[in-house]
C-alpha positions as CSV (number, residue, x, y, z in Angstrom):
1,X,-15.7,-3.9,-49.7
2,X,-19.1,-2.5,-47.8
3,X,-18.9,-0.9,-44.1
4,X,-21.2,-2.5,-42.1
5,X,-22.6,0.2,-39.7
6,X,-24.6,-1.6,-36.9
7,X,-21.4,-3.1,-35.8
8,X,-19.7,0.3,-35.3
9,X,-23.1,1.1,-33.5
10,X,-22.5,-2.0,-31.7
11,X,-19.0,-0.9,-30.2
12,X,-19.9,2.4,-29.2
13,X,-22.7,1.4,-27.6
14,X,-20.5,-1.0,-25.5
15,X,-18.1,1.5,-25.0
16,X,-20.7,3.5,-23.4
17,X,-22.0,1.1,-21.2
18,X,-18.2,0.5,-20.0
19,X,-17.7,4.3,-19.1
20,X,-21.1,4.9,-17.5
21,X,-20.1,1.7,-15.3
22,X,-17.2,3.0,-14.8
23,X,-17.9,6.3,-13.6
24,X,-20.3,5.0,-11.2
25,X,-17.8,2.7,-9.5
26,X,-15.2,5.6,-9.3
27,X,-17.4,7.8,-7.9
28,X,-18.4,5.4,-5.5
29,X,-14.8,4.3,-4.7
30,X,-13.1,7.6,-4.4
31,X,-15.8,9.2,-2.2
32,X,-15.7,6.0,0.2
33,X,-12.1,7.2,0.7
34,X,-13.0,10.7,1.9
35,X,-10.6,13.0,-0.3
36,X,-10.8,16.3,1.1
37,X,-12.3,17.8,-2.0
38,X,-15.4,15.8,-2.3
39,X,-16.1,16.1,1.7
40,X,-19.1,18.1,0.9
41,X,-20.0,15.7,-1.9
42,X,-20.5,12.8,0.6
43,X,-24.0,13.0,1.3
44,X,-24.9,12.6,-2.4
45,X,-22.7,10.1,-4.0
46,X,-24.9,7.0,-3.4
47,X,-27.5,9.1,-5.8
48,X,-25.3,10.6,-8.4
49,X,-23.2,6.5,-8.5
50,X,-26.8,5.1,-8.7
51,X,-27.6,7.0,-11.3
52,X,-24.5,6.2,-13.8
53,X,-25.8,2.5,-13.0
54,X,-29.2,2.6,-13.9
55,X,-27.8,4.4,-17.5
56,X,-25.2,1.6,-18.1
57,X,-27.7,-1.2,-17.2
58,X,-30.7,0.4,-18.8
59,X,-28.3,0.7,-22.3
60,X,-27.0,-2.5,-21.5
61,X,-30.1,-4.1,-22.2
62,X,-30.7,-3.1,-25.7
63,X,-27.3,-4.8,-26.6
64,X,-27.1,-8.1,-28.3
65,X,-24.3,-9.1,-25.7
66,X,-25.5,-7.3,-22.5
67,X,-23.0,-7.0,-19.6
68,X,-25.3,-7.3,-16.9
69,X,-25.7,-10.7,-17.2
70,X,-25.3,-12.8,-13.6
71,X,-28.5,-14.7,-12.8
72,X,-26.7,-15.5,-9.0
73,X,-27.3,-12.0,-7.7
74,X,-30.4,-12.3,-5.5
75,X,-29.0,-14.1,-2.3
76,X,-26.3,-11.4,-1.8
77,X,-28.7,-8.6,-2.4
78,X,-31.4,-10.2,-0.3
79,X,-28.4,-10.4,2.7
80,X,-27.6,-6.7,2.0
81,X,-30.9,-5.2,2.2
82,X,-31.7,-6.9,5.6
83,X,-27.9,-6.0,6.6
84,X,-28.7,-2.4,5.6
85,X,-32.1,-1.7,6.9
86,X,-31.1,-3.4,9.9
87,X,-28.3,-0.9,10.7
88,X,-30.4,2.0,9.9
89,X,-33.0,0.9,12.5
90,X,-30.7,-0.5,15.0
91,X,-28.8,3.0,14.6
92,X,-32.1,4.9,14.9
93,X,-31.3,6.9,11.9
94,X,-33.7,9.3,10.1
95,X,-35.8,8.9,7.1
96,X,-32.6,10.1,4.8
97,X,-30.8,7.8,5.9
98,X,-33.1,4.9,5.0
99,X,-33.3,6.8,1.2
100,X,-29.5,6.3,0.9
101,X,-29.8,2.5,1.7
102,X,-32.1,2.0,-1.1
103,X,-29.6,4.0,-3.5
104,X,-26.7,1.6,-1.7
105,X,-28.9,-1.5,-2.6
106,X,-29.1,-0.6,-6.3
107,X,-25.0,0.0,-6.6
108,X,-24.7,-3.2,-5.0
109,X,-27.2,-4.8,-7.6
110,X,-25.4,-3.1,-10.6
111,X,-22.3,-5.0,-8.7
112,X,-23.9,-8.3,-8.5
113,X,-25.2,-8.3,-12.1
114,X,-21.9,-7.6,-13.6
115,X,-20.4,-9.9,-15.6
116,X,-17.7,-11.8,-13.7
117,X,-15.0,-12.0,-16.4
118,X,-15.0,-8.2,-16.7
119,X,-14.3,-7.8,-13.0
120,X,-10.4,-8.0,-13.5
121,X,-10.6,-5.2,-15.9
122,X,-12.5,-3.3,-13.5
123,X,-10.0,-3.5,-10.6
124,X,-7.1,-2.4,-13.5
125,X,-9.4,0.9,-14.0
126,X,-9.5,1.4,-10.3
127,X,-6.1,0.4,-10.3
128,X,-5.0,3.1,-13.2
129,X,-7.2,5.7,-11.3
130,X,-5.7,5.6,-8.1
131,X,-2.0,5.5,-9.5
132,X,-2.5,8.4,-11.9
133,X,-4.1,10.2,-8.6
134,X,-0.5,9.3,-6.7
135,X,1.3,9.9,-9.3
136,X,1.0,13.6,-8.8
137,X,0.5,13.2,-5.1
138,X,3.5,11.7,-4.5
139,X,6.2,14.0,-6.1
140,X,4.4,17.0,-4.5
141,X,5.1,15.2,-1.4
142,X,8.8,14.7,-1.6
143,X,9.1,18.3,-2.5
144,X,7.6,18.9,0.8
145,X,9.9,16.6,2.6
146,X,12.8,18.3,0.7
147,X,11.9,21.5,2.2
148,X,9.9,22.8,-0.9
149,X,7.8,25.5,0.0
150,X,4.3,25.2,-0.8
151,X,0.7,26.7,-0.7
152,X,-1.4,25.4,1.8
153,X,-4.1,26.3,4.1
154,X,-5.8,24.9,7.3
155,X,-8.4,22.4,6.9
156,X,-10.7,20.4,9.4
157,X,-13.0,17.6,9.4
158,X,-16.0,17.1,11.6
159,X,-15.6,19.2,14.5
160,X,-11.9,19.3,14.3
161,X,-11.3,15.6,15.1
162,X,-9.2,15.9,12.2
163,X,-7.3,18.7,11.7
164,X,-4.9,19.1,8.3
165,X,-2.2,21.2,6.4
166,X,-3.7,21.1,3.3
167,X,-1.1,20.9,0.9
168,X,-4.2,20.7,-2.2
169,X,-2.3,17.7,-4.0
170,X,-1.7,16.0,0.0
171,X,-2.4,16.4,3.6
172,X,-0.4,16.5,6.2
173,X,-2.1,15.5,9.8
174,X,-1.4,18.5,12.0
175,X,-0.3,15.6,14.7
176,X,2.8,14.7,12.5
177,X,4.0,18.3,11.1
178,X,6.8,18.5,13.6
179,X,8.1,14.9,12.3
180,X,10.6,14.8,9.8
181,X,9.2,12.5,7.4
182,X,5.0,12.4,8.2
183,X,3.1,9.7,6.9
184,X,1.7,9.6,3.3
185,X,-2.0,9.9,3.0
186,X,-2.3,11.7,-0.1
187,X,-5.9,13.7,0.0
188,X,-7.0,11.1,2.1
189,X,-8.2,11.0,5.7
190,X,-5.7,8.5,7.2
191,X,-2.7,7.1,6.1
192,X,-4.2,3.4,7.3
193,X,-7.4,4.2,4.9
194,X,-4.7,4.9,1.8
195,X,-2.5,1.9,3.0
196,X,-5.5,-0.6,3.1
197,X,-7.4,0.5,-0.6
198,X,-4.0,0.3,-2.1
199,X,-3.3,-3.2,-0.2
200,X,-6.7,-4.6,-1.4
201,X,-6.1,-3.2,-5.2
202,X,-3.4,-5.4,-5.1
203,X,-4.4,-8.6,-4.4
204,X,-7.3,-8.0,-7.2
205,X,-4.1,-7.1,-9.7
206,X,-2.8,-10.4,-8.6
207,X,-0.1,-11.7,-11.4
208,X,0.4,-8.2,-12.2
209,X,2.2,-6.1,-10.0
210,X,5.0,-5.6,-12.4
211,X,3.1,-3.2,-14.8
212,X,3.3,0.6,-13.5
213,X,0.3,1.6,-11.9
214,X,0.8,-1.0,-9.5
215,X,4.2,-0.2,-8.7
216,X,2.9,3.4,-7.9
217,X,0.4,1.8,-5.6
218,X,3.2,-0.3,-4.0
219,X,5.1,3.0,-3.3
220,X,2.2,4.9,-2.0
221,X,1.3,1.6,0.0
222,X,5.0,1.9,1.6
223,X,5.1,5.5,2.4
224,X,2.2,5.4,4.1
225,X,3.8,3.6,6.7
226,X,1.0,1.7,8.0
227,X,1.4,-0.9,10.4
228,X,-2.2,-2.9,9.0
229,X,-1.4,-2.3,5.5
230,X,2.2,-3.6,5.9
231,X,0.4,-6.6,7.5
232,X,-2.0,-7.0,4.3
233,X,0.7,-6.9,2.2
234,X,2.8,-8.9,3.6
235,X,0.0,-11.7,3.9
236,X,-1.7,-11.1,0.7
237,X,1.7,-12.0,-1.1
238,X,1.4,-15.3,0.9
239,X,-2.3,-16.2,-0.5
240,X,-1.4,-14.8,-3.8
241,X,1.4,-17.6,-4.2
242,X,-1.5,-20.1,-2.4
243,X,-4.1,-19.0,-4.8
244,X,-1.7,-19.6,-8.1
245,X,-0.9,-23.3,-6.7
246,X,2.5,-22.3,-5.6
247,X,4.6,-24.3,-2.7
248,X,4.5,-21.0,-0.1
249,X,6.6,-22.6,2.7
250,X,9.9,-21.9,1.3
251,X,8.5,-18.6,0.6
252,X,7.1,-18.0,3.7
253,X,10.6,-18.6,5.5
254,X,11.8,-16.3,3.3
255,X,9.6,-13.9,4.0
256,X,10.0,-14.1,7.6
257,X,13.8,-14.1,7.3
258,X,13.5,-10.3,5.6
259,X,11.4,-9.1,7.8
260,X,13.2,-10.0,10.6
261,X,16.3,-8.9,8.9
262,X,14.6,-5.5,8.5
263,X,13.4,-5.1,12.1
264,X,16.7,-6.4,13.6
265,X,18.3,-4.1,11.5
266,X,16.3,-1.1,12.4
267,X,17.2,-1.0,15.9
268,X,21.0,-0.4,14.6
269,X,21.0,1.6,11.5
270,X,21.9,5.2,12.4
271,X,21.3,4.1,16.5
272,X,17.7,3.3,15.9
273,X,16.9,6.7,14.5
274,X,15.2,5.7,11.1
275,X,11.6,5.9,9.7
276,X,11.0,1.9,9.7
277,X,12.4,1.6,13.8
278,X,10.0,5.0,14.7
279,X,7.1,4.5,12.5
280,X,6.6,0.7,12.3
281,X,8.9,-1.4,14.7
282,X,7.8,0.6,17.9
283,X,4.8,0.2,17.2
284,X,5.0,-3.5,17.7
285,X,6.2,-3.3,21.2
286,X,4.1,-4.7,23.7
287,X,2.7,-2.3,26.7
288,X,0.6,-4.0,29.3
289,X,-0.2,-7.1,27.0
290,X,-1.4,-5.1,24.2
291,X,0.6,-4.1,20.7
292,X,1.3,-0.7,21.0
293,X,0.4,-0.5,17.5
294,X,-2.8,-2.2,18.0
295,X,-4.6,-0.3,20.4
296,X,-7.5,0.2,18.3
297,X,-10.2,0.8,21.4
298,X,-9.5,3.2,24.6
299,X,-9.5,2.0,28.3
300,X,-12.6,3.3,28.9
301,X,-14.6,1.5,26.1
302,X,-12.7,-1.7,26.8
303,X,-14.4,-1.5,30.0
304,X,-17.7,-0.4,28.5
305,X,-17.5,-3.5,26.1
306,X,-16.9,-6.1,29.0
307,X,-20.2,-4.5,30.4
308,X,-21.7,-4.8,27.0
309,X,-20.8,-8.8,26.4
310,X,-22.9,-9.0,29.7
311,X,-25.6,-7.3,29.5
312,X,-29.1,-7.6,27.1
313,X,-27.9,-5.6,24.7
314,X,-25.1,-8.6,23.2
315,X,-27.5,-9.2,20.3
316,X,-28.5,-5.7,18.8
317,X,-25.9,-3.6,20.2
318,X,-26.5,-0.3,22.0
319,X,-25.4,3.3,21.2
320,X,-22.1,4.4,21.7
321,X,-21.5,7.7,22.9
322,X,-18.5,8.6,21.4
323,X,-18.3,8.8,17.9
324,X,-14.6,9.1,17.4
325,X,-11.6,7.5,18.9
326,X,-12.4,4.0,19.0
327,X,-12.8,1.4,15.8
328,X,-12.2,-2.4,15.3
329,X,-14.5,-5.4,15.5
330,X,-15.5,-4.3,19.3
331,X,-16.8,-1.1,18.0
332,X,-18.8,-3.0,15.3
333,X,-20.2,-5.7,17.4
334,X,-21.0,-2.8,20.1
335,X,-22.9,-0.7,17.8
336,X,-24.8,-3.6,15.8
337,X,-24.9,-6.7,18.3
338,X,-23.8,-10.2,17.5
339,X,-26.8,-10.0,15.2
340,X,-25.1,-7.4,12.8
341,X,-21.9,-9.3,12.7
342,X,-23.3,-12.4,11.3
343,X,-25.4,-10.3,8.9
344,X,-21.9,-8.9,7.9
345,X,-20.5,-12.3,7.5
346,X,-23.2,-13.5,5.5
347,X,-23.3,-10.8,3.4
348,X,-19.3,-11.6,2.4
349,X,-19.4,-14.9,1.8
350,X,-23.3,-15.1,-0.2
351,X,-21.4,-12.3,-2.1
352,X,-18.2,-14.4,-2.9
353,X,-19.2,-18.2,-2.6
354,X,-19.7,-18.6,-6.2
355,X,-16.4,-17.7,-7.5
356,X,-14.8,-20.7,-9.4
357,X,-11.4,-20.4,-7.6
358,X,-12.1,-21.0,-4.4
359,X,-8.8,-20.2,-3.2
360,X,-9.2,-17.0,-4.6
361,X,-12.5,-16.6,-2.9
362,X,-10.6,-17.6,0.5
363,X,-8.1,-15.3,0.2
364,X,-10.4,-12.5,-0.3
365,X,-12.4,-13.8,2.7
366,X,-9.4,-14.0,5.2
367,X,-8.5,-10.5,3.9
368,X,-11.8,-9.0,4.7
369,X,-11.8,-10.9,8.0
370,X,-8.5,-9.2,9.1
371,X,-9.6,-5.8,8.4
372,X,-12.9,-6.2,10.3
373,X,-10.6,-7.2,13.1
374,X,-8.9,-4.1,12.9
375,X,-11.2,-1.1,11.6
376,X,-14.5,-3.0,10.9
377,X,-14.9,-1.1,7.7
378,X,-15.4,-3.5,5.1
379,X,-18.5,-2.2,3.5
380,X,-16.5,0.8,2.2
381,X,-16.3,0.4,-1.5
382,X,-12.5,1.0,-1.5
383,X,-12.5,-2.2,0.3
384,X,-15.5,-4.0,-1.1
385,X,-14.9,-3.8,-4.4
386,X,-11.4,-4.8,-4.9
387,X,-12.3,-7.6,-2.5
388,X,-15.1,-8.5,-4.6
389,X,-12.8,-8.5,-7.7
390,X,-9.8,-10.4,-6.1
391,X,-12.4,-13.4,-5.5
392,X,-13.2,-13.7,-9.1
393,X,-10.3,-12.4,-10.7
394,X,-9.8,-15.8,-12.2
395,X,-13.2,-15.9,-13.9
396,X,-12.2,-14.6,-17.1
397,X,-10.7,-16.3,-20.0
398,X,-7.5,-15.2,-22.0
399,X,-10.0,-14.2,-24.8
400,X,-11.4,-11.7,-22.3
401,X,-8.8,-10.0,-21.6
402,X,-7.5,-7.0,-24.2
403,X,-3.7,-7.6,-25.1
404,X,-2.5,-5.3,-22.5
405,X,-4.4,-7.0,-19.8
406,X,-2.8,-10.1,-20.2
407,X,-1.2,-12.3,-17.0
408,X,2.8,-12.5,-16.3
409,X,4.2,-14.4,-14.8
410,X,3.7,-13.6,-11.0
411,X,6.5,-12.3,-8.7
412,X,4.4,-11.4,-6.3
């Protein structure tokens, strides 16, 4: 028997390419979620992430079977280039902003060139990474709820708009300090940011929710008590069944009955003094024609937005004086105009339209549209990358997956 050193060399090279690419993706993904320990790093992460991608692509080009092989990258990349520089232009950014956009362009270029058959593995890596973080964060959060004394310090973000008690493994928003069970947000800025990120990761993991890491993600989503994440989760469950070709009418009726039972039960359990009633159901109430939990903009901004729709700024947007406090599609259109909204939709469609499973593609686009309506942050890597993986999640064949990645009978 002889030892073929070239095979060992190729295996090591492919593993190195995978490691470099995954490192670049993880840096972009985690930092875009704004964990407190990476606030200082936020302005630099596109540069560092791009360096990993450059190394991965350069090394991949020397392999007999490279992994950056897609040739349909040109259209979505061109749309993003126009969108990225358009946003910098209408926001009157400085020169550094344009340089940052160049690095973002290279990140998207790397994602669009990556073999679509490997995107499910990428989503699994991100799911496992988030699960490992939450597997530490959630137990410490539970200890806090149970009253165990834990070391902490005060923390603020951006001129004290966000102020926290930092318990290192998780944050407690100062506005929730007096609550018996504050909403879980791990080390990130908002429970809604965490809940939405976990929801789209679970969408990309369609058919694999029984895996330990996805169970951890689901637990983190549930204790975030994010109304938006709950809605995304229910819709994702229905869309996943539709994507798999299942009949969803009976499942939809069951889902409605379960949700209605939980809502009605929350009014009676402990006379309404329970977490579901106080943190979720009360936010479903209608106040002055608006759902309480859906008030994403202030009255002042709503009036200004109505004036904006009648102005000449409607195409290219206008500068918003108050940066914080409002979010959603209205804010995006106000900032970037209808031209910006059109470019954003064109970017998502051009990024997903080549997916072979059109139901998976449409499901990802539906969730992206819902997220856009709620907070409009659909260019964040913690939203785009999982949705991109979800759209192409059925590209690989069973031979493309390792034994631990083989699909199971979905219960989601």
